C-alpha positions in Angstrom: 84.1 49.5 -15.7 80.8 50.7 -15.5 81.8 54.1 -14.2 84.2 54.7 -16.6 81.6 53.4 -19.4 78.7 55.2 -18.2 80.0 58.7 -16.3 81.3 59.9 -19.2 79.0 59.1 -22.1 76.4 60.7 -19.8 78.7 63.6 -19.0 78.8 64.3 -22.6 75.4 64.0 -23.5 74.6 66.9 -20.9 77.1 69.1 -23.2 80.0 68.7 -21.2 83.6 68.3 -23.3 84.7 64.9 -21.6 88.2 63.1 -21.7 88.8 59.6 -20.4 92.8 58.5 -20.1 93.7 54.9 -20.0 97.2 53.0 -20.5 97.4 51.9 -23.9 96.7 48.2 -23.8 96.5 46.0 -26.9 92.9 45.9 -27.2 92.4 49.8 -28.0 92.3 48.8 -32.0 90.2 52.2 -33.0 92.5 54.4 -31.4 94.6 56.5 -33.5 98.2 57.6 -33.1 97.7 61.6 -32.2 101.7 62.2 -33.3 101.7 64.6 -29.9 105.1 63.6 -27.7 106.1 65.2 -24.7 107.7 64.1 -21.4 107.4 63.8 -17.6 110.2 63.3 -15.1 110.6 59.9 -13.3 113.2 59.2 -10.9 115.3 62.0 -12.2 115.3 61.0 -16.1 112.6 62.3 -18.8 110.7 59.0 -19.6 108.5 60.3 -23.1 104.6 60.5 -23.5 103.0 59.4 -26.3 99.1 59.2 -27.0 96.3 57.7 -28.8 93.3 58.9 -29.3 89.7 57.5 -29.9 86.5 59.9 -30.4 83.4 57.8 -29.3 80.3 58.9 -27.8 81.2 62.2 -27.8 83.8 61.3 -25.5 88.0 61.7 -26.3 89.3 58.5 -25.4 93.1 59.2 -24.8 95.5 56.1 -24.5 99.1 57.0 -22.9 101.4 54.8 -25.1 104.5 53.7 -23.3 105.8 49.8 -23.4 105.6 49.5 -19.8 101.6 49.0 -20.5 102.3 47.2 -23.7 104.6 44.8 -22.9 102.7 42.9 -19.9 99.4 42.3 -21.5 99.0 38.4 -23.2 96.9 38.9 -26.5 94.0 40.8 -26.5 92.2 39.6 -23.6 93.6 42.5 -21.3 94.9 39.6 -18.9 97.9 40.2 -16.8 97.5 44.1 -16.8 98.5 44.4 -13.2 100.4 41.3 -12.1 101.4 38.1 -13.1 98.3 36.4 -11.7 95.0 36.8 -10.0 95.5 39.1 -6.6 99.4 39.6 -7.6 101.1 42.9 -8.4 104.0 43.7 -10.8 106.5 44.7 -8.3 106.7 47.7 -10.5 102.9 49.0 -10.4 103.8 52.0 -8.3 106.2 53.2 -10.5 104.2 52.2 -13.9 101.0 54.2 -12.7 103.0 57.2 -11.5 103.9 57.4 -14.7 100.5 57.2 -15.9 99.0 59.7 -13.4 101.7 62.5 -14.7 101.2 61.6 -18.5 97.5 61.8 -17.3 98.4 65.7 -16.7 100.1 66.1 -20.0 96.9 65.0 -21.6 94.6 67.1 -19.7 96.8 70.4 -20.1 98.7 70.2 -23.5 97.4 67.7 -25.8 95.2 69.4 -28.3 91.9 67.6 -29.2 89.2 69.2 -31.2 91.6 72.3 -32.2 92.5 72.9 -28.6 93.7 71.2 -25.3 91.5 70.9 -22.5 93.8 73.1 -20.3 93.9 73.5 -16.2 90.4 74.8 -15.6 88.8 71.1 -15.6 87.2 68.5 -13.2 89.4 65.6 -12.9 87.7 62.7 -11.5 90.2 59.7 -11.0 89.1 56.4 -11.1 90.5 53.4 -8.8 94.2 53.5 -7.6 95.3 53.2 -11.1 95.0 57.2 -11.2 94.9 57.9 -7.5 98.2 59.9 -7.8 96.5 62.5 -9.9 94.9 64.8 -7.3 98.2 64.7 -5.3 100.4 65.6 -8.4 98.0 68.3 -9.2 98.1 69.6 -5.5 102.2 69.1 -5.5 102.1 71.1 -8.5 99.9 73.6 -7.7 101.9 74.4 -4.3 104.7 74.6 -5.9 103.2 77.4 -8.7 99.8 78.7 -7.6 99.3 79.4 -11.3 99.4 75.6 -12.0 95.9 74.0 -11.9 94.7 77.2 -10.5 90.7 76.1 -11.8 91.1 72.3 -11.5 88.7 70.4 -9.0 89.5 66.5 -8.2 87.2 63.7 -7.5 88.3 60.0 -6.3 86.0 57.5 -7.3 86.7 53.8 -6.0 84.9 51.0 -7.1 87.2 47.6 -7.4 88.1 46.4 -3.8 90.0 43.7 -5.0 93.0 45.7 -6.4 93.6 48.6 -4.1 97.0 49.5 -5.5 98.8 49.2 -1.9 102.5 48.9 -2.1 105.1 49.2 0.2 106.7 52.5 0.6 110.0 52.4 -1.7 112.9 54.2 -0.3 113.6 57.4 -2.4 109.8 57.0 -3.8 109.2 61.1 -3.2 112.4 61.2 -5.4 110.9 58.9 -8.1 107.6 60.4 -8.2 109.2 64.2 -8.2 107.3 65.4 -5.2 107.9 66.5 -1.7 108.4 63.7 0.8 105.5 65.1 2.6 103.3 63.5 0.4 104.8 60.3 0.6 104.9 60.5 4.6 
């Protein structure tokens, strides 16, 4: 949407180093394979993390490449990104976007762009529910190890009232996401 189209370009024009992270759906044909691989833990097992990248208008556009995003897209239209039909969520969206948020942290801290990663002295703006867990993951990691993310600030931007990412609290969700239960309660 407009928020993540205009804000990054405006910040880059002011001289800031800016990265936008999105799931890799099939409409991002200009992005190239970074050949960077890592992993995140989801539900006690390692899930691979892979990124594509495009540099446009002085903004690093990073795309999280995982079958859970590509397999849901119907053609190049962007249809069925969040659910089987308008207003309905896929049952696993909570886990899919939990994975996305964890992968975003890997991109910020470890993905070398322009010769070096952004690192953990950054400002993270989480846009809408899809990335809403990023600040929580940063807080949980910082609470477990105060040396992590100690220079990071976060903000949350919500502009889509139709899709808010509301889900039933699944039993064992803290274990799936790898956070203490207090973050779920």
